[in-house]
N, C-alpha and C positions, 0 to 999 in steps of 0.2 A: 869702330869699337868692336872688339871681339867678345862675343857672348859665351860665357862659360856655362855649359849645358850637362845636365845628368839626365839619363833615359832610364826609364822605368817600365819594364814589361815582362810578364812572367814567362813568356814563350822564347826561349834562347835563341832560336833561329831568326825570330822577328827582331828580337833585342839587338843581335849582332849585325842583322841587315840595316838597322836604322842607325846604328853606331857607325857602320861603314859608310853609309849614305852622308851622314854629318860630316864626317871626316873630309868629304870632298867639297863641301859647301863653303863659301866665303864667309868670313865673319863669325864662324861657330868653332869652339873648342869643346870637345867632349871630355869631362873630368871624372866622370863614373858612369857605371851602369847597375842597375839594380833589378833583382827578380821578383820583388814584391814591394808593398808599401813600406814595410818595416825598414828594408834596406835602403829605400829611397830616402826616408827621414833621415836615417843614420848618414847617409852620404852627404845630405844637405848640411847636417850639423858638421861634418867633417870638412868640407869643401867650400861651403857658402857660395854656391853656384848662382848665376844670374837666373837661370830658367830651368825647370824640370819639365821633360816631356813625359807626360803621366799616362800610362795605360789605366784602364778602370777595373776591369775584373781580373783581380790578381789573388793569390792566397794570402793567409794570415791577416794582412791588412789591405783592403782594397784602395783603389785609387781616389775614391772620393774621402775616405777617412785620412788617407795620408796628405791629401791636398788641404784638408781642415788643419791638421797638425802642422804642416809646413807653413801656411799662411798664418797661423796663430803663434808659433813659435820663432820662425824665421821670415818676418814680413819683407825683408829685402829680397827674397827668392820668389819669382813669379812661377806660376804653374800653367802650362799649356796641354790639354788634354790631347792625346793622340790615340784613338781607339778605333774599334771596328764599328762601334755602335753610335748611331746618331738619332735615337729614339728620344721622346721627351722624358722618359724615366731614367735615361742615362744623363742626358744633357743638363737638366735644371738642377739636380742633387750636385752635380760637379760645380755648376756656376755658383750655386749657393754656398758651397764650401770654400769658394775663393778663386777658382780657376778663372784666369783672365783670357785663355785661348781655348778653342775647341776645334780639332781637325779629325778627320776620319783617315784611316791608313792608307787610303788611296791618294792622298795628297802627295803633290810633287815637291822635289826640293826647293824650288822657288817659293812654293806656298808656306812651307815650313819657316823658311828664312823671314818671309814677310811676317808670319805670326810672331816670331820670336822678336823681331825688331819692333813690332806694334806693342807687345807687352812691355818692353823695356822703355818704351816712349810714353807708357801711360794709357795705351789704347787697348781695344780689344782685339785679339788676334782669331778671328772667327772666320771658317770656311764660308763660302757663298751659300752652300746648303744650309748650313746652321743659321746664317743670317734670314733665310727664307722661313725657317721654322719659328724663329723668334718673331718676326713680322707677323707670322699667321697667328701666334699666340696673341699679340698685341691687338691685331685687327679683328680677330674672330673670338678670342677669349678661350681660356683652356676649360675644357668639360668638367663641371665640378664632380667629385667623387660621391659626395654625399650632401644631404641637406636641400632645402628649397624644393622645388617641383620635379627635380631630376632624381629618379631613384638610384640607389647604389648599385653598381654593377655586381652580378652574381659571381660567386667563388674567388673573391678578391681580384678579379680582372681589372686591369688598367684601362683608362680611355683608349690609349694606343693599341691594346691588344683587341679591345672591342671593335675599333675600326678595321684592323685586320681581318677579324671574324666576319664582319659585314662583307668585305670585299671577296672573302672565301665563299661566302654564301651567294655571292653574285657570280661565282664560277670563274674568278680571276685566278691565274697561275701565280706563283711567286714573282716572276719577272714583272707581270703586269702590276702587282700589288706594289713593288718596289718603285716603278715609274709613277703611279699614281701618287703615292706618299712621299716621293723625293727622299727615299732611304735606299740603302743597299739590300740586295737579296739576303746577305748574311744577317742583317737586322730583321728581315722579314721572317727569316727561319727561326731566329731566336724567339720572336714573339709568338710565332705558332707553337714551338716547343713549350713556352711558358704556359700559354692558354690550354694547350691540350693537358699539360701536367695538372693545371689548376681544375680543371673541369672534368679530368678523368676521360679523355677522349683518346680514341685509338687512331682515327683517319678522318680524312676531310669529310666523308659522307656523315660520320656521327657528328662533326663540328657543324655542319649545315642544320641538321636536325635540331641540335642544341640551340643554335642561334635563333631558329624559328619559335621552339618552345618557350625560350626564355624572353621573347620578344625583342632580341636584339637586332634582328634582321626581319624583313619582310618577305613573306612567301610570295612567288610571282602570281600575278592576277589578283592580288588583294590589296587594300588600301587600309591605312591606319585612320582610326576614328578618334 
């Protein structure tokens, strides 16, 4: 069976590249491409595709909201997220919105085909890295944001951003952080930019001091009590 697919991505070069790649893959027919979530929803209404390959961070209507609208109004269309970001703050909102698949943009053609086939068969189309993240959440549990004995993180920082900050304080480079957390360097940079903006930090030296002062990281040679 040929899967009819819509591609949604705000970067024209990336979008056109994905469309070109899909055109070479067996069992996939691209019926439309959208530059934002609004266009994606409109194309689903017009063409009733089997699957939307959905970017997350787009203008006007982002991928999470577009996924929610598509799954509510057009339940016959499945959504597979195809994004640069594989962090918890991108992954879980997308899954809660109704996405049945989640791939990062370094996925190969075979992986995209498998994900499309999986969601059409009622299964989850998740990359191996995303499966690891979900397993970690099940086995370790997500860090609570508020309540209980765990204090709320300062300046609206997310648990994942706090993890990155701790590793910065440990002297790790972006590449080392990416390997440790099983995420891409682009995702690491995104987390660093976000936490720098939230905390008003200019550089890594300020970030290390901030981590120590706020009790997020432990200075060398000390122990927590």
